[in-house]
matplotlib code that plots the C-alpha trace (Angstrom):
import matplotlib.pyplot as plt

x = [-49.1, -51.1, -49.7, -52.0, -52.1, -51.7, -52.5, -49.8, -51.5, -51.2, -47.5, -46.8, -48.6, -46.7, -43.3, -44.1, -45.1, -42.0, -39.8, -41.5, -41.1, -37.4, -36.8, -38.7, -36.5, -33.3, -34.4, -35.2, -32.0, -30.1, -27.9, -27.1, -25.5, -26.9, -26.0, -27.6, -25.7, -26.6, -23.5, -22.3, -21.5, -17.8, -18.1, -20.5, -18.0, -15.3, -17.5, -18.5, -14.8, -13.9, -16.5, -15.4, -11.8, -12.6, -15.2, -14.3, -17.2, -15.8, -15.6, -18.5, -20.8, -20.7, -23.0, -24.9, -28.4, -30.1, -29.4, -31.0, -29.9, -31.2, -31.2, -28.0, -25.9, -26.3, -26.7, -28.5, -27.5, -27.7, -24.8, -25.0, -22.6, -22.4, -21.2, -18.4, -16.5, -16.2]
y = [-1.9, -0.3, -0.2, -1.1, 1.5, 0.0, 1.5, 1.9, -0.9, -3.2, -2.3, -2.9, -6.2, -7.4, -6.4, -8.1, -11.3, -11.2, -10.7, -13.6, -15.9, -15.0, -15.8, -19.1, -20.0, -19.2, -21.3, -24.2, -23.9, -24.8, -21.7, -22.5, -25.7, -26.8, -29.6, -30.5, -32.1, -33.5, -33.8, -33.5, -29.9, -30.4, -32.2, -29.5, -26.8, -28.7, -29.3, -25.7, -24.6, -27.1, -25.6, -22.1, -23.0, -24.9, -22.4, -18.9, -16.6, -13.8, -16.0, -18.5, -16.6, -19.5, -19.2, -21.3, -21.0, -22.4, -24.4, -25.9, -27.6, -31.2, -33.4, -35.1, -32.0, -32.5, -29.7, -29.9, -27.2, -26.4, -24.7, -23.2, -21.8, -20.8, -23.6, -21.6, -18.4, -15.6]
z = [-68.3, -65.5, -62.0, -59.2, -56.4, -53.0, -49.6, -47.0, -45.1, -48.1, -48.6, -44.9, -44.9, -48.0, -46.6, -43.2, -45.0, -47.1, -44.0, -42.1, -45.2, -45.4, -41.7, -42.0, -45.0, -43.1, -40.2, -42.5, -44.4, -41.2, -41.1, -37.5, -36.3, -32.9, -30.6, -27.3, -24.5, -21.1, -18.9, -15.4, -14.4, -14.8, -18.1, -19.4, -18.6, -20.4, -23.5, -23.7, -23.4, -26.1, -28.5, -27.8, -28.4, -31.6, -32.9, -31.5, -30.9, -33.1, -36.2, -35.7, -33.4, -31.0, -28.0, -25.4, -26.7, -23.7, -20.6, -17.5, -14.3, -13.9, -10.8, -9.7, -10.7, -14.4, -17.0, -20.3, -22.8, -26.4, -28.1, -31.5, -34.1, -37.7, -40.0, -41.5, -40.9, -43.4]

ax = plt.figure().add_subplot(projection="3d")
ax.plot(x, y, z, "-o")
ax.set_aspect("equal")
plt.show()
């Protein structure tokens, strides 16, 4: 069986494509659990505290992924975590 010689550019392109496909598969597999809330400022703080108490950052990599302030002192935020801890 003869091996095909590849240029460094071909190898780099192949590895880059493989990496992009792997990342796409991970995102589609739902490796992160996300939930979006729209609450008053006080309720948003309480909800975030509840999540961090229930799913500690060290074990579940819990974090506020994004947030924004809305009119009438409301906050919309997305919190994410890993589904299980190792």
